[in-house]
C-alpha positions in Angstrom: -2.6 85.8 6.3 -0.5 83.4 8.3 0.4 79.9 6.9 -1.3 77.0 8.6 1.1 74.3 9.4 0.7 71.2 7.2 -1.0 73.0 4.3 1.0 72.6 1.1 2.3 75.6 -0.9 -0.1 76.3 -3.8 2.8 76.5 -6.3 4.0 73.1 -5.2 0.5 71.7 -5.6 0.3 73.1 -9.2 3.8 71.8 -10.0 3.0 68.3 -8.7 -0.3 68.2 -10.7 1.5 69.4 -13.8 4.2 66.7 -13.3 1.6 63.9 -12.8 -0.3 65.0 -15.9 2.9 65.1 -17.9 3.8 61.6 -16.6 0.3 60.2 -17.6 0.6 61.7 -21.1 4.1 60.3 -21.6 3.0 56.9 -20.5 0.0 57.0 -22.9 2.3 58.0 -25.7 4.7 55.2 -24.9 1.9 52.7 -24.9 0.7 54.0 -28.3 4.2 53.7 -29.8 4.6 50.2 -28.3 1.3 49.0 -29.8 2.3 50.5 -33.2 5.6 48.7 -33.1 3.9 45.4 -32.4 1.4 45.9 -35.2 4.2 46.8 -37.6 6.2 43.8 -36.7 3.2 41.5 -37.2 2.4 43.1 -40.5 6.0 42.6 -41.6 6.0 38.9 -40.6 2.7 38.3 -42.5 4.0 40.1 -45.6 7.3 38.2 -45.5 5.4 34.9 -45.2 3.2 35.8 -48.1 6.2 36.8 -50.2 8.0 33.5 -49.5 4.8 31.5 -50.3 4.5 33.3 -53.6 8.1 32.7 -54.5 7.7 29.0 -53.5 4.6 28.7 -55.8 6.4 30.3 -58.7 9.4 28.0 -58.4 7.0 25.0 -58.3 5.5 26.2 -61.6 9.0 26.5 -63.0 9.8 22.9 -62.1 6.9 21.7 -64.1 8.0 23.5 -67.2 8.9 21.4 -70.3 12.0 23.7 -70.9 15.2 22.5 -69.3 16.6 26.0 -68.5 13.4 27.0 -66.8 13.5 23.9 -64.6 17.1 24.6 -63.7 16.1 28.2 -62.8 13.4 26.8 -60.6 15.9 24.6 -58.8 18.1 27.6 -58.2 15.1 29.7 -57.1 14.2 26.9 -54.6 17.7 27.1 -53.2 17.4 30.8 -52.7 14.0 30.4 -51.0 15.6 27.8 -48.7 18.4 30.3 -47.8 15.9 33.1 -47.2 13.4 31.1 -45.2 14.7 28.3 -43.0 11.1 27.4 -42.0 10.4 26.0 -45.4 13.6 24.0 -45.8 11.9 20.7 -45.1 9.2 21.4 -47.7 11.8 22.4 -50.3 13.9 19.3 -49.7 10.7 17.1 -50.1 9.9 18.9 -53.4 13.4 18.5 -54.8 13.5 14.8 -53.8 10.2 14.2 -55.5 11.3 16.1 -58.6 14.5 14.1 -58.9 12.7 10.8 -58.3 10.2 11.7 -61.0 12.7 13.0 -63.5 15.7 10.6 -63.0 15.9 7.6 -65.3 15.4 4.2 -63.8 17.3 1.1 -64.8 15.8 -2.4 -65.1 16.6 -4.4 -62.0 17.0 -7.8 -63.7 19.8 -6.5 -65.7 18.8 -7.8 -69.2 19.2 -4.7 -71.3 20.5 -2.0 -68.9 18.5 0.6 -70.9 16.9 3.3 -68.8 13.2 3.4 -68.3 11.8 6.8 -67.9 8.7 7.3 -65.8 
């Protein structure tokens, strides 16, 4: 049977269909991988935020301890949290300033005795 001009070769048609299907499957796979990466990154950020919050809470508990060495450990733990999470540095500085103001001895301003007054 003679070839009609302008009709494509059946093998070329099959090859182009195969290539288009392969392209669609590859694009769908890339989309799934991209969504998975976004989900993983979001989960990582949330887990990290929760971990920093837990560490911050534990250090605040340590600062309230009556034992001196536990409070010193709490101060060092706050410093580590500040190094690990720059987002919380302002909160940590506020906590440390309040801790020092509350714990530091105050002197009488009129100067009679000069003995410290503890809050």
